[in-house]
ZADO-465666 format. One record per residue: residue number from 0; residue in three letters; chain; y, z, x of N, C-alpha, C in turn. Coordinates in steps of 0.05 Angstrom, whole numbers, plus 5000, padded with zeros to 4 digits. Layout:
% ZADO-465666
num	residuo	cadena	n_yy	n_zz	n_xx	ca_yy	ca_zz	ca_xx	c_yy	c_zz	c_xx
NUM	ala	A	Y	Z	X	Y	Z	X	Y	Z	X $
...
END
This chain:
% ZADO-465666
num	residuo	cadena	n_yy	n_zz	n_xx	ca_yy	ca_zz	ca_xx	c_yy	c_zz	c_xx
0	unk	A	8547	3450	2599	8571	3458	2585	8578	3437	2565 $
1	unk	A	8582	3445	2540	8588	3426	2519	8617	3419	2518 $
2	unk	A	8623	3396	2507	8650	3386	2505	8666	3401	2483 $
3	unk	A	8692	3401	2486	8710	3411	2465	8723	3387	2451 $
4	unk	A	8718	3384	2426	8728	3362	2410	8748	3372	2390 $
5	unk	A	8770	3359	2388	8791	3366	2369	8796	3342	2350 $
6	unk	A	8796	3348	2324	8802	3327	2304	8829	3334	2293 $
7	unk	A	8849	3316	2297	8875	3319	2285	8876	3303	2259 $
8	unk	A	8884	3316	2238	8884	3303	2212	8900	3319	2192 $
9	unk	A	8896	3312	2167	8909	3327	2145	8893	3324	2120 $
10	unk	A	8897	3343	2101	8882	3341	2076	8890	3316	2061 $
11	unk	A	8870	3305	2047	8875	3281	2031	8873	3255	2046 $
12	unk	A	8866	3256	2071	8864	3232	2088	8835	3223	2089 $
13	unk	A	8829	3201	2076	8801	3192	2074	8790	3183	2102 $
14	unk	A	8807	3173	2119	8798	3166	2146	8791	3192	2162 $
15	unk	A	8806	3213	2157	8800	3239	2169	8773	3250	2159 $
16	unk	A	8769	3247	2133	8743	3255	2122	8720	3240	2134 $
17	unk	A	8724	3214	2138	8703	3197	2150	8698	3206	2179 $
18	unk	A	8719	3211	2194	8716	3219	2222	8702	3246	2223 $
19	unk	A	8709	3265	2206	8697	3291	2205	8667	3289	2200 $
20	unk	A	8659	3272	2180	8631	3269	2173	8615	3257	2197 $
21	unk	A	8627	3238	2211	8614	3227	2234	8611	3248	2256 $
22	unk	A	8632	3263	2261	8631	3284	2282	8609	3305	2276 $
23	unk	A	8608	3313	2251	8588	3333	2243	8560	3322	2246 $
24	unk	A	8556	3297	2239	8530	3284	2241	8521	3282	2271 $
25	unk	A	8539	3274	2288	8533	3271	2317	8529	3299	2329 $
26	unk	A	8545	3318	2320	8543	3345	2331	8516	3358	2326 $
27	unk	A	8502	3349	2305	8475	3360	2299	8455	3352	2321 $
28	unk	A	8461	3330	2335	8443	3320	2356	8454	3327	2384 $
29	unk	A	8480	3325	2388	8493	3330	2413	8513	3352	2410 $
30	unk	A	8505	3377	2413	8523	3399	2407	8549	3398	2423 $
31	unk	A	8571	3405	2409	8597	3407	2421	8614	3426	2404 $
32	unk	A	8635	3437	2416	8654	3453	2401	8672	3435	2386 $
33	unk	A	8675	3440	2360	8692	3424	2343	8715	3441	2331 $
34	unk	A	8739	3432	2335	8762	3445	2324	8778	3425	2307 $
35	unk	A	8787	3433	2284	8804	3415	2268	8832	3426	2268 $
36	unk	A	8851	3408	2270	8880	3416	2269	8893	3400	2247 $
37	unk	A	8904	3415	2228	8919	3404	2206	8947	3398	2215 $
38	unk	A	8954	3373	2218	8981	3366	2228	9003	3375	2210 $
39	unk	A	8997	3380	2185	9018	3389	2166	9026	3418	2170 $
40	unk	A	9011	3432	2187	9017	3461	2192	9035	3465	2216 $
41	unk	A	9042	3443	2230	9057	3445	2254	9076	3421	2257 $
42	unk	A	9102	3426	2258	9121	3404	2259	9117	3385	2282 $
43	unk	A	9111	3396	2306	9107	3379	2329	9082	3362	2326 $
44	unk	A	9060	3373	2316	9036	3357	2311	9041	3336	2290 $
45	unk	A	9056	3343	2270	9063	3324	2248	9078	3300	2259 $
46	unk	A	9098	3306	2276	9114	3284	2288	9096	3267	2306 $
47	unk	A	9079	3279	2322	9063	3265	2342	9041	3249	2329 $
48	unk	A	9029	3258	2307	9005	3245	2297	9007	3232	2269 $
49	unk	A	9028	3236	2255	9030	3227	2227	9020	3198	2223 $
50	unk	A	9029	3180	2240	9023	3151	2237	8997	3143	2251 $
51	unk	A	8983	3162	2263	8959	3156	2279	8933	3168	2270 $
52	unk	A	8934	3186	2250	8910	3201	2243	8888	3184	2230 $
53	unk	A	8864	3193	2234	8855	3215	2250	8856	3208	2280 $
54	unk	A	8861	3229	2296	8859	3227	2325	8838	3246	2334 $
55	unk	A	8821	3237	2352	8800	3254	2363	8804	3256	2393 $
56	unk	A	8805	3281	2403	8808	3286	2431	8783	3300	2441 $
57	unk	A	8774	3292	2464	8750	3304	2477	8760	3316	2503 $
58	unk	A	8756	3342	2506	8765	3357	2530	8794	3350	2537 $
59	unk	A	8811	3349	2517	8840	3345	2521	8849	3316	2523 $
60	unk	A	8830	3297	2524	8837	3269	2525	8834	3256	2498 $
61	unk	A	8856	3244	2488	8855	3229	2463	8839	3204	2467 $
62	unk	A	8817	3202	2452	8799	3179	2457	8796	3161	2432 $
63	unk	A	8802	3171	2409	8800	3154	2385	8824	3159	2367 $
64	unk	A	8833	3138	2353	8852	3142	2332	8846	3122	2310 $
65	unk	A	8850	3129	2285	8843	3115	2261	8813	3115	2255 $
66	unk	A	8797	3106	2274	8768	3105	2270	8754	3116	2295 $
67	unk	A	8731	3128	2291	8715	3138	2313	8691	3119	2317 $
68	unk	A	8688	3109	2341	8666	3091	2348	8642	3110	2356 $
69	unk	A	8622	3109	2339	8600	3128	2343	8585	3124	2369 $
70	unk	A	8581	3099	2377	8567	3094	2403	8584	3104	2426 $
71	unk	A	8610	3099	2425	8627	3109	2447	8629	3140	2447 $
72	unk	A	8630	3152	2423	8629	3181	2422	8604	3192	2435 $
73	unk	A	8581	3181	2428	8556	3190	2439	8556	3187	2470 $
74	unk	A	8566	3164	2479	8567	3159	2508	8584	3180	2522 $
75	unk	A	8607	3186	2511	8625	3206	2523	8613	3234	2523 $
76	unk	A	8600	3240	2501	8588	3267	2499	8563	3271	2516 $
77	unk	A	8550	3249	2522	8526	3250	2538	8532	3253	2567 $
78	unk	A	8556	3248	2574	8567	3253	2600	8561	3235	2623 $
END
């Protein structure tokens, strides 16, 4: 069973773009479901994440904010 990964971010965020690129690259080797949530489309998400983006959650657990550690991501996805 593959992991469910959620990237919380917003348009125009270069750190979000970097996180997305890393997730897509890793996903090519270690398949997982990837969902992106634009925090600007939801007031509650905007309040919760505005100062922390990008935030990456794996199976409901927030594991990265600001930057994604590729080695740690791979470790978590490898199970």
